[in-house]
C-alpha beads as a LAMMPS data file, in Angstrom:
LAMMPS data file: protein, C-alpha beads

456 atoms
455 bonds

1 atom types
1 bond types

-500.0 500.0 xlo xhi
-500.0 500.0 ylo yhi
-500.0 500.0 zlo zhi

Masses

1 110.0

Atoms # bond

1 1 1 0.000 0.000 0.000
2 1 1 1.404 3.382 -0.977
3 1 1 1.835 6.005 1.662
4 1 1 1.937 9.706 0.783
5 1 1 4.473 11.852 2.605
6 1 1 5.302 15.527 2.151
7 1 1 8.734 16.805 1.144
8 1 1 9.352 18.502 4.492
9 1 1 8.489 15.299 6.435
10 1 1 10.766 13.212 4.203
11 1 1 13.706 15.571 4.701
12 1 1 13.235 15.469 8.455
13 1 1 13.307 11.649 8.395
14 1 1 15.999 10.902 5.827
15 1 1 17.789 13.857 4.330
16 1 1 19.293 15.267 7.541
17 1 1 21.731 12.349 7.901
18 1 1 22.120 11.422 4.284
19 1 1 25.772 12.486 4.065
20 1 1 26.815 10.821 7.325
21 1 1 25.687 7.252 6.740
22 1 1 28.021 4.425 5.864
23 1 1 25.771 3.394 3.024
24 1 1 26.352 6.731 1.347
25 1 1 30.128 6.338 1.433
26 1 1 29.773 2.741 0.313
27 1 1 27.713 3.762 -2.693
28 1 1 30.208 6.495 -3.581
29 1 1 33.089 4.006 -3.278
30 1 1 31.332 1.563 -5.618
31 1 1 30.625 4.250 -8.172
32 1 1 34.096 5.807 -8.038
33 1 1 36.177 2.684 -7.490
34 1 1 37.963 3.104 -10.793
35 1 1 38.706 6.768 -10.138
36 1 1 40.216 5.782 -6.810
37 1 1 42.023 2.616 -7.910
38 1 1 43.912 4.010 -10.920
39 1 1 45.747 6.922 -9.183
40 1 1 46.151 4.886 -5.977
41 1 1 47.814 1.956 -7.730
42 1 1 49.872 4.259 -9.974
43 1 1 51.237 6.378 -7.117
44 1 1 51.754 3.290 -4.955
45 1 1 53.676 1.504 -7.722
46 1 1 55.914 4.534 -8.375
47 1 1 56.456 5.000 -4.640
48 1 1 57.318 1.328 -4.180
49 1 1 59.843 1.483 -7.004
50 1 1 61.402 4.628 -5.552
51 1 1 61.533 3.070 -2.084
52 1 1 63.167 -0.101 -3.391
53 1 1 65.558 1.717 -5.751
54 1 1 66.636 4.349 -3.222
55 1 1 70.363 3.635 -2.600
56 1 1 71.119 2.510 0.911
57 1 1 73.893 4.148 2.914
58 1 1 75.991 2.223 5.415
59 1 1 77.825 3.815 8.326
60 1 1 81.046 2.165 9.492
61 1 1 82.407 3.720 12.668
62 1 1 84.943 3.090 15.407
63 1 1 85.459 4.490 18.898
64 1 1 88.674 6.122 20.112
65 1 1 89.342 6.561 23.828
66 1 1 91.600 9.218 25.341
67 1 1 93.828 7.281 27.734
68 1 1 95.265 9.085 30.759
69 1 1 98.991 9.217 31.515
70 1 1 100.280 6.008 33.066
71 1 1 102.969 7.667 35.206
72 1 1 101.609 10.009 37.933
73 1 1 101.804 13.650 36.922
74 1 1 103.337 14.521 40.285
75 1 1 106.446 12.567 39.311
76 1 1 106.736 13.484 35.625
77 1 1 104.771 16.377 34.192
78 1 1 103.740 16.036 30.531
79 1 1 104.999 18.557 27.998
80 1 1 101.650 18.805 26.155
81 1 1 99.152 20.441 28.502
82 1 1 96.264 21.011 26.049
83 1 1 92.847 19.576 26.895
84 1 1 91.772 16.412 25.112
85 1 1 88.713 18.033 23.488
86 1 1 90.834 20.876 22.132
87 1 1 93.386 18.421 20.746
88 1 1 90.633 16.425 19.068
89 1 1 89.244 19.538 17.387
90 1 1 92.699 20.534 16.183
91 1 1 93.346 17.017 14.868
92 1 1 89.988 17.040 13.085
93 1 1 90.856 20.294 11.327
94 1 1 94.221 18.882 10.234
95 1 1 92.692 15.627 9.008
96 1 1 89.853 17.285 7.083
97 1 1 92.113 19.325 4.836
98 1 1 91.639 19.420 1.090
99 1 1 94.777 17.424 0.272
100 1 1 93.963 14.649 2.740
101 1 1 90.379 14.284 1.531
102 1 1 91.403 14.265 -2.135
103 1 1 94.019 11.599 -1.406
104 1 1 91.408 9.577 0.483
105 1 1 88.878 9.849 -2.355
106 1 1 91.397 8.772 -4.996
107 1 1 92.760 5.927 -2.886
108 1 1 89.364 4.273 -2.289
109 1 1 87.668 5.425 -5.531
110 1 1 84.885 7.323 -3.782
111 1 1 81.961 8.362 -6.022
112 1 1 82.937 5.944 -8.827
113 1 1 82.094 7.154 -12.300
114 1 1 81.664 10.723 -11.118
115 1 1 85.247 11.754 -10.452
116 1 1 85.773 12.618 -14.118
117 1 1 82.799 14.966 -14.025
118 1 1 83.248 16.347 -10.505
119 1 1 85.693 19.061 -9.568
120 1 1 88.142 18.752 -6.703
121 1 1 86.003 21.008 -4.519
122 1 1 82.906 18.876 -5.090
123 1 1 84.792 15.689 -4.237
124 1 1 86.152 17.316 -1.058
125 1 1 82.664 18.458 -0.049
126 1 1 81.320 14.958 -0.748
127 1 1 83.976 13.296 1.445
128 1 1 83.640 15.892 4.209
129 1 1 79.851 15.503 4.284
130 1 1 80.103 11.713 4.607
131 1 1 82.731 11.830 7.389
132 1 1 81.467 11.571 10.969
133 1 1 83.651 12.723 13.899
134 1 1 81.718 13.421 17.063
135 1 1 82.220 13.001 20.830
136 1 1 80.504 10.112 22.526
137 1 1 79.736 9.286 26.141
138 1 1 81.504 6.207 27.436
139 1 1 81.220 4.717 30.911
140 1 1 84.056 2.412 31.882
141 1 1 83.796 -0.120 34.672
142 1 1 85.507 0.867 37.881
143 1 1 85.536 4.572 37.045
144 1 1 83.209 7.150 38.460
145 1 1 83.607 9.691 35.718
146 1 1 82.675 9.318 32.097
147 1 1 85.685 8.659 29.896
148 1 1 86.560 11.009 27.052
149 1 1 85.896 9.233 23.765
150 1 1 84.776 10.120 20.270
151 1 1 83.377 8.277 17.290
152 1 1 85.015 8.271 13.871
153 1 1 83.026 6.938 10.923
154 1 1 82.263 7.197 7.238
155 1 1 78.955 6.842 5.412
156 1 1 78.878 5.265 1.962
157 1 1 76.696 3.122 -0.308
158 1 1 79.124 0.186 -0.209
159 1 1 79.666 -1.188 3.333
160 1 1 83.141 -2.587 2.591
161 1 1 84.375 0.751 1.223
162 1 1 82.829 2.578 4.179
163 1 1 84.748 0.274 6.551
164 1 1 88.046 0.806 4.723
165 1 1 87.664 4.593 4.760
166 1 1 86.698 4.589 8.458
167 1 1 89.780 2.512 9.318
168 1 1 91.942 4.890 7.309
169 1 1 90.485 7.879 9.159
170 1 1 91.156 6.212 12.528
171 1 1 94.756 5.506 11.490
172 1 1 95.247 9.094 10.306
173 1 1 93.928 10.479 13.599
174 1 1 96.193 8.246 15.697
175 1 1 99.210 9.080 13.544
176 1 1 98.489 12.803 13.639
177 1 1 98.082 12.753 17.434
178 1 1 101.444 11.018 17.951
179 1 1 103.170 13.292 15.426
180 1 1 101.792 16.526 16.866
181 1 1 102.536 15.610 20.497
182 1 1 106.068 14.399 19.682
183 1 1 106.789 17.451 17.553
184 1 1 105.547 19.813 20.254
185 1 1 107.685 18.085 22.894
186 1 1 110.752 18.134 20.606
187 1 1 110.324 21.820 19.806
188 1 1 110.017 22.599 23.514
189 1 1 113.223 20.662 24.255
190 1 1 115.121 22.381 21.438
191 1 1 113.975 25.805 22.593
192 1 1 115.068 25.204 26.175
193 1 1 118.396 23.754 24.970
194 1 1 119.054 26.935 22.974
195 1 1 118.150 28.992 26.016
196 1 1 120.561 27.033 28.231
197 1 1 123.332 27.419 25.670
198 1 1 122.716 31.156 25.448
199 1 1 122.881 31.544 29.225
200 1 1 126.065 29.462 29.372
201 1 1 127.659 31.693 26.738
202 1 1 126.691 34.821 28.646
203 1 1 128.012 33.333 31.893
204 1 1 131.314 32.413 30.229
205 1 1 131.637 35.936 28.854
206 1 1 130.933 37.356 32.295
207 1 1 133.592 35.118 33.863
208 1 1 136.086 36.254 31.242
209 1 1 135.361 39.908 32.045
210 1 1 135.794 39.266 35.766
211 1 1 139.074 37.462 35.124
212 1 1 140.398 40.319 32.980
213 1 1 139.351 42.826 35.576
214 1 1 141.151 40.934 38.336
215 1 1 144.224 40.448 36.163
216 1 1 144.352 44.169 35.449
217 1 1 144.204 44.990 39.142
218 1 1 146.846 42.388 39.937
219 1 1 149.178 43.803 37.276
220 1 1 148.728 47.283 38.687
221 1 1 149.513 46.146 42.205
222 1 1 152.572 44.237 40.989
223 1 1 153.983 47.233 39.096
224 1 1 153.542 49.753 41.921
225 1 1 154.155 48.232 45.303
226 1 1 154.635 44.503 45.326
227 1 1 157.850 44.596 43.319
228 1 1 159.264 47.592 45.221
229 1 1 159.198 46.095 48.687
230 1 1 160.252 42.592 47.682
231 1 1 156.974 40.987 48.778
232 1 1 155.503 40.589 45.321
233 1 1 156.507 36.981 44.851
234 1 1 155.079 35.937 48.205
235 1 1 151.847 37.853 47.584
236 1 1 151.418 36.286 44.175
237 1 1 151.944 32.842 45.605
238 1 1 149.400 33.511 48.354
239 1 1 146.920 34.779 45.809
240 1 1 147.567 31.702 43.665
241 1 1 146.805 29.503 46.655
242 1 1 143.510 31.327 47.281
243 1 1 142.400 31.220 43.665
244 1 1 143.305 27.531 43.307
245 1 1 140.663 26.731 45.919
246 1 1 137.995 28.349 43.698
247 1 1 139.088 27.851 40.078
248 1 1 140.674 25.050 38.128
249 1 1 144.240 25.043 36.778
250 1 1 143.023 26.062 33.317
251 1 1 141.288 29.215 34.564
252 1 1 142.692 32.444 33.053
253 1 1 143.515 33.901 36.517
254 1 1 145.493 30.802 37.550
255 1 1 147.389 30.713 34.286
256 1 1 148.255 34.422 34.547
257 1 1 149.459 34.115 38.151
258 1 1 151.672 31.149 37.352
259 1 1 153.173 33.030 34.455
260 1 1 153.911 36.069 36.620
261 1 1 155.387 34.006 39.439
262 1 1 157.669 32.318 36.970
263 1 1 158.699 35.668 35.513
264 1 1 159.379 37.115 38.943
265 1 1 161.520 34.158 39.920
266 1 1 163.683 34.665 36.807
267 1 1 164.041 38.412 37.234
268 1 1 164.203 38.701 41.007
269 1 1 167.420 40.844 40.900
270 1 1 166.040 43.559 38.668
271 1 1 162.892 45.529 39.374
272 1 1 162.273 46.548 35.782
273 1 1 163.170 43.185 34.219
274 1 1 159.582 42.365 33.477
275 1 1 158.892 45.623 31.673
276 1 1 162.046 45.272 29.503
277 1 1 161.178 41.883 28.029
278 1 1 158.838 41.687 24.959
279 1 1 156.571 39.124 26.630
280 1 1 156.059 41.389 29.628
281 1 1 155.334 44.392 27.416
282 1 1 152.682 42.350 25.572
283 1 1 151.164 41.237 28.869
284 1 1 151.171 44.842 30.115
285 1 1 149.461 45.975 26.932
286 1 1 146.769 43.315 27.224
287 1 1 146.332 44.190 30.885
288 1 1 145.788 47.829 30.092
289 1 1 143.327 46.843 27.372
290 1 1 141.430 44.583 29.758
291 1 1 141.382 47.391 32.323
292 1 1 140.025 49.749 29.739
293 1 1 137.386 47.187 28.746
294 1 1 136.340 46.386 32.278
295 1 1 136.458 49.982 33.445
296 1 1 132.873 50.846 32.435
297 1 1 131.506 48.092 34.719
298 1 1 132.922 47.484 38.186
299 1 1 133.761 44.150 39.728
300 1 1 130.725 44.237 42.019
301 1 1 128.355 44.756 39.077
302 1 1 129.987 41.898 37.170
303 1 1 129.665 39.574 40.149
304 1 1 125.995 40.553 40.622
305 1 1 125.358 39.882 36.941
306 1 1 127.110 36.525 37.283
307 1 1 124.838 35.484 40.167
308 1 1 121.745 36.455 38.157
309 1 1 122.929 34.529 35.101
310 1 1 123.800 31.532 37.258
311 1 1 120.294 31.528 38.759
312 1 1 118.654 31.782 35.338
313 1 1 120.872 29.007 34.051
314 1 1 119.879 26.713 36.916
315 1 1 116.174 27.303 36.283
316 1 1 116.571 26.787 32.535
317 1 1 118.514 23.582 33.153
318 1 1 115.757 22.254 35.378
319 1 1 113.135 23.076 32.741
320 1 1 115.269 21.400 30.094
321 1 1 115.491 18.246 32.182
322 1 1 111.700 18.230 32.659
323 1 1 111.184 18.815 28.914
324 1 1 113.475 15.903 28.065
325 1 1 111.501 13.654 30.412
326 1 1 108.279 14.818 28.777
327 1 1 109.713 14.132 25.340
328 1 1 110.670 10.638 26.473
329 1 1 107.071 10.126 27.621
330 1 1 105.725 11.229 24.258
331 1 1 108.145 9.106 22.239
332 1 1 107.418 6.068 24.392
333 1 1 103.655 6.825 24.232
334 1 1 103.379 6.623 28.007
335 1 1 101.682 9.984 28.405
336 1 1 98.046 10.782 27.548
337 1 1 97.309 9.097 24.227
338 1 1 94.529 7.914 21.941
339 1 1 93.568 4.250 21.889
340 1 1 91.114 2.430 19.618
341 1 1 88.642 0.495 21.753
342 1 1 86.216 -0.329 18.938
343 1 1 87.589 -0.995 15.479
344 1 1 85.357 -0.136 12.481
345 1 1 83.619 -3.254 11.184
346 1 1 81.537 -3.932 8.086
347 1 1 77.982 -2.683 8.828
348 1 1 75.138 -5.144 8.279
349 1 1 72.193 -2.726 8.213
350 1 1 71.903 0.591 6.383
351 1 1 71.385 3.795 8.308
352 1 1 69.389 5.381 5.497
353 1 1 66.916 5.522 3.919
354 1 1 64.175 4.543 6.375
355 1 1 62.209 2.408 3.949
356 1 1 59.168 1.737 6.219
357 1 1 58.668 5.471 6.711
358 1 1 59.106 6.202 3.021
359 1 1 56.665 3.429 2.065
360 1 1 54.123 4.648 4.628
361 1 1 54.418 8.150 3.188
362 1 1 53.896 6.783 -0.335
363 1 1 50.794 4.858 0.799
364 1 1 49.383 8.030 2.359
365 1 1 50.179 9.952 -0.819
366 1 1 48.464 7.260 -2.918
367 1 1 45.383 7.382 -0.673
368 1 1 45.215 11.145 -0.993
369 1 1 45.624 10.974 -4.765
370 1 1 42.912 8.309 -5.204
371 1 1 40.571 9.860 -2.677
372 1 1 41.054 13.314 -4.129
373 1 1 40.275 12.179 -7.669
374 1 1 37.220 10.167 -6.555
375 1 1 35.900 13.069 -4.466
376 1 1 36.474 15.525 -7.308
377 1 1 34.677 13.278 -9.799
378 1 1 31.739 12.890 -7.386
379 1 1 31.467 16.636 -6.883
380 1 1 31.554 17.360 -10.633
381 1 1 29.052 14.630 -11.591
382 1 1 25.463 16.037 -11.860
383 1 1 23.710 12.667 -12.171
384 1 1 20.804 11.759 -9.857
385 1 1 21.682 9.007 -7.355
386 1 1 19.649 9.972 -4.258
387 1 1 16.229 11.289 -3.415
388 1 1 17.751 14.604 -2.382
389 1 1 19.131 14.971 -5.914
390 1 1 15.581 14.428 -7.247
391 1 1 14.056 16.954 -4.840
392 1 1 16.274 19.647 -6.320
393 1 1 14.674 19.052 -9.740
394 1 1 11.042 17.972 -9.069
395 1 1 8.264 19.621 -7.038
396 1 1 7.958 18.088 -3.609
397 1 1 4.186 17.472 -4.034
398 1 1 4.893 15.066 -6.898
399 1 1 7.241 12.873 -4.809
400 1 1 5.909 10.152 -2.515
401 1 1 7.774 7.493 -0.497
402 1 1 7.011 3.825 -1.158
403 1 1 8.101 1.560 1.744
404 1 1 10.009 -1.558 0.811
405 1 1 8.257 -4.829 1.605
406 1 1 10.667 -7.684 2.484
407 1 1 9.676 -11.179 1.413
408 1 1 10.161 -14.276 3.550
409 1 1 13.115 -15.420 1.387
410 1 1 14.861 -12.079 1.732
411 1 1 14.444 -12.136 5.501
412 1 1 15.869 -15.684 5.595
413 1 1 18.819 -14.718 3.400
414 1 1 19.489 -11.741 5.618
415 1 1 19.521 -13.918 8.747
416 1 1 21.800 -16.444 7.024
417 1 1 24.223 -13.697 6.027
418 1 1 24.335 -12.344 9.570
419 1 1 24.914 -15.810 11.047
420 1 1 27.640 -16.561 8.490
421 1 1 29.390 -13.254 9.145
422 1 1 29.323 -13.831 12.901
423 1 1 30.689 -17.353 12.452
424 1 1 33.508 -16.214 10.186
425 1 1 34.373 -13.396 12.581
426 1 1 34.411 -15.854 15.491
427 1 1 36.725 -18.237 13.630
428 1 1 39.054 -15.363 12.724
429 1 1 39.183 -14.227 16.360
430 1 1 39.896 -17.756 17.588
431 1 1 42.644 -18.286 14.996
432 1 1 44.135 -14.929 15.879
433 1 1 44.167 -15.746 19.590
434 1 1 45.825 -19.112 18.893
435 1 1 48.485 -17.400 16.756
436 1 1 49.136 -14.778 19.434
437 1 1 49.410 -17.363 22.211
438 1 1 51.406 -20.087 20.462
439 1 1 53.050 -18.769 17.290
440 1 1 53.925 -15.092 17.779
441 1 1 56.415 -13.767 20.376
442 1 1 55.133 -12.086 23.553
443 1 1 53.173 -8.872 22.942
444 1 1 55.758 -6.580 24.560
445 1 1 58.593 -7.972 22.413
446 1 1 56.431 -7.839 19.285
447 1 1 55.518 -4.241 20.032
448 1 1 59.186 -3.296 20.495
449 1 1 60.099 -4.910 17.183
450 1 1 57.328 -3.093 15.368
451 1 1 58.340 0.249 16.900
452 1 1 61.975 -0.412 16.035
453 1 1 61.055 -1.112 12.414
454 1 1 58.879 1.970 12.125
455 1 1 61.148 4.457 13.859
456 1 1 64.605 3.039 13.083

Bonds

1 1 1 2
2 1 2 3
3 1 3 4
4 1 4 5
5 1 5 6
6 1 6 7
7 1 7 8
8 1 8 9
9 1 9 10
10 1 10 11
11 1 11 12
12 1 12 13
13 1 13 14
14 1 14 15
15 1 15 16
16 1 16 17
17 1 17 18
18 1 18 19
19 1 19 20
20 1 20 21
21 1 21 22
22 1 22 23
23 1 23 24
24 1 24 25
25 1 25 26
26 1 26 27
27 1 27 28
28 1 28 29
29 1 29 30
30 1 30 31
31 1 31 32
32 1 32 33
33 1 33 34
34 1 34 35
35 1 35 36
36 1 36 37
37 1 37 38
38 1 38 39
39 1 39 40
40 1 40 41
41 1 41 42
42 1 42 43
43 1 43 44
44 1 44 45
45 1 45 46
46 1 46 47
47 1 47 48
48 1 48 49
49 1 49 50
50 1 50 51
51 1 51 52
52 1 52 53
53 1 53 54
54 1 54 55
55 1 55 56
56 1 56 57
57 1 57 58
58 1 58 59
59 1 59 60
60 1 60 61
61 1 61 62
62 1 62 63
63 1 63 64
64 1 64 65
65 1 65 66
66 1 66 67
67 1 67 68
68 1 68 69
69 1 69 70
70 1 70 71
71 1 71 72
72 1 72 73
73 1 73 74
74 1 74 75
75 1 75 76
76 1 76 77
77 1 77 78
78 1 78 79
79 1 79 80
80 1 80 81
81 1 81 82
82 1 82 83
83 1 83 84
84 1 84 85
85 1 85 86
86 1 86 87
87 1 87 88
88 1 88 89
89 1 89 90
90 1 90 91
91 1 91 92
92 1 92 93
93 1 93 94
94 1 94 95
95 1 95 96
96 1 96 97
97 1 97 98
98 1 98 99
99 1 99 100
100 1 100 101
101 1 101 102
102 1 102 103
103 1 103 104
104 1 104 105
105 1 105 106
106 1 106 107
107 1 107 108
108 1 108 109
109 1 109 110
110 1 110 111
111 1 111 112
112 1 112 113
113 1 113 114
114 1 114 115
115 1 115 116
116 1 116 117
117 1 117 118
118 1 118 119
119 1 119 120
120 1 120 121
121 1 121 122
122 1 122 123
123 1 123 124
124 1 124 125
125 1 125 126
126 1 126 127
127 1 127 128
128 1 128 129
129 1 129 130
130 1 130 131
131 1 131 132
132 1 132 133
133 1 133 134
134 1 134 135
135 1 135 136
136 1 136 137
137 1 137 138
138 1 138 139
139 1 139 140
140 1 140 141
141 1 141 142
142 1 142 143
143 1 143 144
144 1 144 145
145 1 145 146
146 1 146 147
147 1 147 148
148 1 148 149
149 1 149 150
150 1 150 151
151 1 151 152
152 1 152 153
153 1 153 154
154 1 154 155
155 1 155 156
156 1 156 157
157 1 157 158
158 1 158 159
159 1 159 160
160 1 160 161
161 1 161 162
162 1 162 163
163 1 163 164
164 1 164 165
165 1 165 166
166 1 166 167
167 1 167 168
168 1 168 169
169 1 169 170
170 1 170 171
171 1 171 172
172 1 172 173
173 1 173 174
174 1 174 175
175 1 175 176
176 1 176 177
177 1 177 178
178 1 178 179
179 1 179 180
180 1 180 181
181 1 181 182
182 1 182 183
183 1 183 184
184 1 184 185
185 1 185 186
186 1 186 187
187 1 187 188
188 1 188 189
189 1 189 190
190 1 190 191
191 1 191 192
192 1 192 193
193 1 193 194
194 1 194 195
195 1 195 196
196 1 196 197
197 1 197 198
198 1 198 199
199 1 199 200
200 1 200 201
201 1 201 202
202 1 202 203
203 1 203 204
204 1 204 205
205 1 205 206
206 1 206 207
207 1 207 208
208 1 208 209
209 1 209 210
210 1 210 211
211 1 211 212
212 1 212 213
213 1 213 214
214 1 214 215
215 1 215 216
216 1 216 217
217 1 217 218
218 1 218 219
219 1 219 220
220 1 220 221
221 1 221 222
222 1 222 223
223 1 223 224
224 1 224 225
225 1 225 226
226 1 226 227
227 1 227 228
228 1 228 229
229 1 229 230
230 1 230 231
231 1 231 232
232 1 232 233
233 1 233 234
234 1 234 235
235 1 235 236
236 1 236 237
237 1 237 238
238 1 238 239
239 1 239 240
240 1 240 241
241 1 241 242
242 1 242 243
243 1 243 244
244 1 244 245
245 1 245 246
246 1 246 247
247 1 247 248
248 1 248 249
249 1 249 250
250 1 250 251
251 1 251 252
252 1 252 253
253 1 253 254
254 1 254 255
255 1 255 256
256 1 256 257
257 1 257 258
258 1 258 259
259 1 259 260
260 1 260 261
261 1 261 262
262 1 262 263
263 1 263 264
264 1 264 265
265 1 265 266
266 1 266 267
267 1 267 268
268 1 268 269
269 1 269 270
270 1 270 271
271 1 271 272
272 1 272 273
273 1 273 274
274 1 274 275
275 1 275 276
276 1 276 277
277 1 277 278
278 1 278 279
279 1 279 280
280 1 280 281
281 1 281 282
282 1 282 283
283 1 283 284
284 1 284 285
285 1 285 286
286 1 286 287
287 1 287 288
288 1 288 289
289 1 289 290
290 1 290 291
291 1 291 292
292 1 292 293
293 1 293 294
294 1 294 295
295 1 295 296
296 1 296 297
297 1 297 298
298 1 298 299
299 1 299 300
300 1 300 301
301 1 301 302
302 1 302 303
303 1 303 304
304 1 304 305
305 1 305 306
306 1 306 307
307 1 307 308
308 1 308 309
309 1 309 310
310 1 310 311
311 1 311 312
312 1 312 313
313 1 313 314
314 1 314 315
315 1 315 316
316 1 316 317
317 1 317 318
318 1 318 319
319 1 319 320
320 1 320 321
321 1 321 322
322 1 322 323
323 1 323 324
324 1 324 325
325 1 325 326
326 1 326 327
327 1 327 328
328 1 328 329
329 1 329 330
330 1 330 331
331 1 331 332
332 1 332 333
333 1 333 334
334 1 334 335
335 1 335 336
336 1 336 337
337 1 337 338
338 1 338 339
339 1 339 340
340 1 340 341
341 1 341 342
342 1 342 343
343 1 343 344
344 1 344 345
345 1 345 346
346 1 346 347
347 1 347 348
348 1 348 349
349 1 349 350
350 1 350 351
351 1 351 352
352 1 352 353
353 1 353 354
354 1 354 355
355 1 355 356
356 1 356 357
357 1 357 358
358 1 358 359
359 1 359 360
360 1 360 361
361 1 361 362
362 1 362 363
363 1 363 364
364 1 364 365
365 1 365 366
366 1 366 367
367 1 367 368
368 1 368 369
369 1 369 370
370 1 370 371
371 1 371 372
372 1 372 373
373 1 373 374
374 1 374 375
375 1 375 376
376 1 376 377
377 1 377 378
378 1 378 379
379 1 379 380
380 1 380 381
381 1 381 382
382 1 382 383
383 1 383 384
384 1 384 385
385 1 385 386
386 1 386 387
387 1 387 388
388 1 388 389
389 1 389 390
390 1 390 391
391 1 391 392
392 1 392 393
393 1 393 394
394 1 394 395
395 1 395 396
396 1 396 397
397 1 397 398
398 1 398 399
399 1 399 400
400 1 400 401
401 1 401 402
402 1 402 403
403 1 403 404
404 1 404 405
405 1 405 406
406 1 406 407
407 1 407 408
408 1 408 409
409 1 409 410
410 1 410 411
411 1 411 412
412 1 412 413
413 1 413 414
414 1 414 415
415 1 415 416
416 1 416 417
417 1 417 418
418 1 418 419
419 1 419 420
420 1 420 421
421 1 421 422
422 1 422 423
423 1 423 424
424 1 424 425
425 1 425 426
426 1 426 427
427 1 427 428
428 1 428 429
429 1 429 430
430 1 430 431
431 1 431 432
432 1 432 433
433 1 433 434
434 1 434 435
435 1 435 436
436 1 436 437
437 1 437 438
438 1 438 439
439 1 439 440
440 1 440 441
441 1 441 442
442 1 442 443
443 1 443 444
444 1 444 445
445 1 445 446
446 1 446 447
447 1 447 448
448 1 448 449
449 1 449 450
450 1 450 451
451 1 451 452
452 1 452 453
453 1 453 454
454 1 454 455
455 1 455 456
């Protein structure tokens, strides 16, 4: 039996929720399945190819530890006093020079097939971008503080090449550290040795001036009074005895006194015998010259200068001894040094790209492309599919609703479909529970593996 219903009553019953029902979306999906499937499958296929063809990069890295000095610093102080972090930064700058990176790229054939088309600057930038040198936290057993360590690695498409380059970088860093520390210690030792030699030369010159000054005074005393009263020979011998307690037999003062005593013994009968002989005249001339040279600076000033030079020489000698000990530490590699605690090995898994993330992004992009095209086609299509579309074209008084009358067979088929769906769903749930309990790992471990795959 037909039942008449006005347009306003029909809209209140059906049209208000027409766009929010699942049946509406299901009907749209059936009509626009082709519009959705073509762009979805096309974008998904292109995205899958890009994800699979994206070159993987492998990171091979090793860990270098900064070892402390084995001998206590209270006993032997190291020559190199720079902090470990500062030394590492300096070494990194020396390793990452243009010449070193070009040599590294040519040795291991980095960027094969491109080196003919790339300039030297581009190859250097490529190698520098792929090199990884960064500090890392390391906790050693039995130590309260974190040890100073850093990671050295190289990222490349071929894992074996990445391992070779990383090992070469580790070797270069160790070699550069030993070379720089040894060179610094050697330069310090050479500088202090030159300083000690300079002070010894100045001290020897000062001693020579003091000796000339004393010789000049002794010659003056000998010429004026000591020879006149006949006590010159005894005075010279007494002075020789005093000076022998201080200086060696090769000292200029000792040699001069012995020469004068010998001359006085030969010419004891004549007062002017020494001045008449050529040797004595030469000695007198040199004495007067020495007196003239030493006259600007007195004996007290020379002795004060000698004490100051002697003190400086002692301090420089002590520093030189400490520098030589420090150099021995550096050459024997007993001081603070770098040690490889983890050698670079061939990586088994790539670090990039993250294929699950890329594939998930491609799936989302394919869904947006298919959904966008299907939605656009539905919005542009002006065909009549619903009663609301008909109401926009026909007068509401000409439209009536005819209720659908279900037959007994349709009701039975509907019940059978519901029972079958419930049974299939129950079997799926039971099979899933059996798989979770007996076949799959525990849920917490499975969840960790899934998260690791998604966010690796």
